[in-house]
Legacy VTK file of the C-alpha trace (Angstrom):
# vtk DataFile Version 3.0
C-alpha trace
ASCII
DATASET POLYDATA
POINTS 46 float
104.786 101.237 76.727
107.759 100.283 74.538
110.098 102.192 76.860
108.754 100.269 79.841
109.291 96.885 78.137
112.852 97.773 77.089
113.532 99.022 80.629
112.392 95.718 82.162
114.393 93.769 79.590
117.472 95.836 80.401
116.861 95.254 84.111
116.677 91.472 83.655
119.756 91.499 81.431
121.673 93.335 84.157
120.286 91.081 86.894
120.173 87.455 85.664
120.260 86.286 89.297
116.833 87.852 89.904
115.458 86.076 86.814
116.923 82.767 88.047
115.474 83.304 91.537
112.090 84.165 90.017
112.165 80.918 88.009
113.005 78.869 91.137
110.254 80.631 93.141
107.754 79.880 90.351
108.679 76.180 90.237
108.461 75.932 94.046
105.055 77.645 93.974
103.822 75.226 91.296
105.115 72.282 93.354
103.290 73.575 96.439
100.093 74.129 94.453
100.283 70.628 92.954
100.985 69.050 96.341
98.183 71.055 97.954
95.795 70.324 95.108
96.234 66.572 95.602
95.632 66.968 99.326
92.341 68.810 98.735
91.556 70.465 102.084
95.276 70.623 102.928
95.296 74.109 101.361
94.317 75.442 104.811
97.689 74.266 106.174
99.526 76.481 103.676
LINES 1 47
46 0 1 2 3 4 5 6 7 8 9 10 11 12 13 14 15 16 17 18 19 20 21 22 23 24 25 26 27 28 29 30 31 32 33 34 35 36 37 38 39 40 41 42 43 44 45
């Protein structure tokens, strides 16, 4: 378990671009969810 965590940490340290992209993707997803949530039945369009 500890080896796996350190491995992932090392991977993110070596690839900060992936971490940055993941953060952007998360924010976009949240924005879509919020926009869709306000629309109600508009979730079908997604």
